[in-house]
Residue, then its C-alpha position, 0 to 999 in steps of 0.5 A: x747070354x740073358x739080357x742085361x737089365x737096366x737099372x732105370x727099369x724101376x724109375x720109369x715105372x714109378x714115373x709111369x704111375x705118376x705121369x701119363x706120358x714118359x720120354x726117354x732120351x738119349x743117344x743112339x744105341x744106348x738102349x733105348x728099345x730094350x728098356x721100353x721092353x723091359x718097362x712094358x713087355x706085354x705092350x705093343x711097340x712101334x718104331x717110327x724108324x721102321x717103314x710100315x710104322x712110320x707110315x701107319x703112324x704119320x698117316x694119321x697119327x689121332x686114328x693110329x692112337x685110337x685103334x691101339x690098346x693101351x699103353x702103347x711104346x713108341x720108339x724114335x717118336x721124334x720123326x713125327x712132330x704131329x704125333x705129340x699133339x695127337x697124344x695130348x688130345x688122347x691124353x686129355x680124353x682122359x687125364x686121370x689115367x697115368x702110364x699111357x705112353x712110354x716114347x723113346x728118342x735120339x734126337x734132343x733138341x727136336x723131341x725137346x721142342x715138340x714135348x714142351x709145346x704139346x705135352x707140358x704137364x703131362x710129361x716125365x722126361x729122363x735120360x738113357x745113357x750107356x750102361x753103368x757099372x753095375x750093369x755092365x759087372x751085373x752085379x747089384x747098384x752101390x747103396x752109395x748113392x742113397x746115402x749121398x741123397x740124404x748125406x748120411x755118412x755112414x760109408x764105412x759099412x759099404x763093401x767094394x762092388x767093383x774091381x779095378x780091372x773090370x773099371x778100366x775095362x769098362x772105361x776103355x770099351x765105353x758103355x754103348x751096349x754092342x762094343x761092350x758085350x762084343x768087346x772079346x771079337x777081335x777088331x768089333x769095337x773099332x768097326x762098331x764105333x766108325x760106322x756108329x761116327x759115320x751114322x751120327x755125322x751123316x744121318x743124324x746131323x744131316x737131317x737136323x742141320x741140313x746146312x752143316x758142312x760135314x767135313x767141318x764138323x768131323x774134324x770138330x770131333x776129332x778136335x773134341x776127342x783131344x780136348x775132352x776134359x779141359x775148359x772150352x775155349x771156342x776161338x782156339x776151335x774157331x781158329x782151327x777150324x777156319x770157322x768163326x767163334x759163333x759157328x764153334x759155339x754152335x757145333x758145341x751147342x749141337x754136339x750137346x743136343x745130341x748127346x755126343x758131349x756133355x758140357x759142364x758149367x763152372x760154379x759162380x757162386x763165391x764172393x770171395x774169390x775170382x772164379x773161372x767162368x769158361x765151362x769144361x766139356x767131354x766126349x760122353x763117352x770113353x769108348x769112343x774117346x779111346x778109339x778116336x785117340x787110336x789107344x789100342x789096349x787097356x795097358x795103353x790107356x793106362x799109360x796114356x798122357x790123356x788117361x787122368x782126363x779119360x778116367x775122370x770123365x768115366x767116373x763122372x759119367x758114371x756118377x751122373x747116370x746113377x743118379x738120374x736112374x734114382x730118380x735123384x734131383x740134382x745139378x752138376x758143375x766143376x770148380x776153378x778159381x783164378x788161382x788155380x784151386x780146383x774141384x772135379x765136381x760139384x753136385x747140388x741138389x737137395x742134399x745141400x753142396x758135394x764137392x768131388x776130387x777124382x784122381x787115378x792114383x793112390x792117396x798122397x796126403x792133403x796137398x792132394x785134396x787142397x781144393x777140396x778143403x778150401x771149398x769145404x771150408x768156404x760153402x760149410x759143406x758137409x760133406x766132401x768126397x775123394x774117389x781114387x784108386x785105393x782099396x779101403x773108404x777113409x775118412x781124410x778130414x772131419x768132413x772129407x771121405x775117401x771112397x775108391x772108385x771100387x766102392x761105386 
């Protein structure tokens, strides 16, 4: 089968045209190596997880760089911290030349520290997640993200780009390339997830945080799967794990920094209402959630008590990864008042402020989008969006559109 071309390819080529170095961050097994090869197919690639490449590069990083033609691809670059100062020296020899280095790395805390200390002003950083829905379906990306970026509300001309069945399938299996592409193999997904979690826990986490208690953190991962999509109460986690509250908060920071968990801060810019300030959070891959919750089939997922939270996570992650691959700068939040008026996702950027409500079913009237209506009115938003499982785009109010999931 022909490899799936990643949508980030064009964006990274654009960044290489404007920066001497580009760094692609992300969790393990999201396809970073494949992406590097797709961006610069003729450039030599070195992988620091290969013994030969590691020994060659770490022996004398600057000699290595001087001995190879540019551009260079270097995978898992965080394994050689000394490499970054050598890259800075090499870049500064010809500062006007862009597109010299394309790096990847899996361990965000370590790699970001090295990049920020050595390559400030010389580097663009992007984040690669698992498959987007259009990558998984091998279809063209929806035009909707560019419309959002300009707040052009000409949504009526859009056509569906997916089917609900395909979206449910991607939600169930998740976006990691290996288990999704091998989803028809009986038992493979669970086997892959078990091995992935074991590698994450016993190699990545142990290397980054050698003093961490592995068994306690493993229990923490299981707890996260049950709490995915909820507000984060570190004190409850601390009590259940029998650790201190600072330790529980540190676990969340570790999970966030290794791309396992996403923390969504609360939107706190209201002067009129008391707002919930605790952040929300979710496991970033819904395939790992369904595995950890022992959900055996897609039909069981749709009937599961956590389906609403899992579907919300799936939609939010897809929106974020598609905006990122379009190089659209934005921040994201959720919104909840003390009286429980809530909006699932708030996007903020040069395009303005866009509140988004996510539902698993059909539209049932304005009471269903009361939080969205209140937010749009309070913040004078030009656009609010309801994402649900209907089949048509409908203008629900003067500023709120129903844009079903199949259009994204």
